[in-house]
N, C-alpha and C positions, 0 to 999 in steps of 0.2 A: 256516525258510521258504525254499523253493526259488523262484528267480526265473529267468525265461527270459534276462534280460539278463546273468546271470552268465557264461554261455558266451561272449558277445560281449566281456565285460571280460577274460576269460582270453585270447581271441584278440588283443585289443589289447596285453595285457602281453607276449605271446610274439612280437609283430611286431618285426622289426628296423627300426631307424630310426623308431620310433614318435613321434608328435607328442603334445603334452599332451592329457590327457583332459578334456573338458568334458561335463558332464551337466546337462541342463535338463529341466524338466517341471513338471507341475502340483504344487501344494502337497499335502503329506501323502500321497504315493503310494509312499514308501519309498526315495527316492534316497539319503538319508544312511545309512539302514540297510544297503542293499546295498553301498554303497561302503566303509563301515566293515568289514563282513564280508569283502569282497573284499580289502581292505588287510591285515587281520589274517591271513587264510588264505594269501594268495599272496605276501606280502613279509615279509622279516625284521623290518621295522619300519614303522610307519605313523603319520603325524601328521595329525590332523584339525584343519582350520581353518575358521572361519566369517567371511567378510568383512563380515558385518553386525555382528558383535560385536567383531571384532579390527580396530579402526579404524586402528591403526598399519600393519598389513599391507595394508589397503585403500589406504592412502596410498602404499605402495610401488608398487602397481599404477598409481597415477595419475602417479607420478614417472618410473618407468622399468620397463618390463616385460621387461627382459633377465633371464635366470634367476639370474645370480650374486647380485645384491643381495637377491633374494627368498629364495634358498636360505640366504644368510648370516643374514638376519633370522630365518628359521624355525629354524636351528640354535641361535641364541642364545636365542630366545624359548622353545624347547621342550627346550633342553639335550640335543639329540640330533644326532649327526653324520649328514649326508645324503651318501651316496656315489652319484653319478649312475651309472645302469646296473646297480646292484646290486638284484637282485630281493628 
């Protein structure tokens, strides 16, 4: 399924000094689908998280929103090394 937003996501990925990506919108419009497809196709690895079901991660955002503790949690929880800046 081709989505117009995919081009914008690729532009975000290729931007130097990019900021975190936040996607919001109505329920059931394909946000998760397109982001998972984008992650699988454009990056070497992709971790999918859901703050509604992953309460421990949601708490990390309440405690401290600096990247390091969140990245460390994700690496341990998903048994996957995260290398900043690696596509």
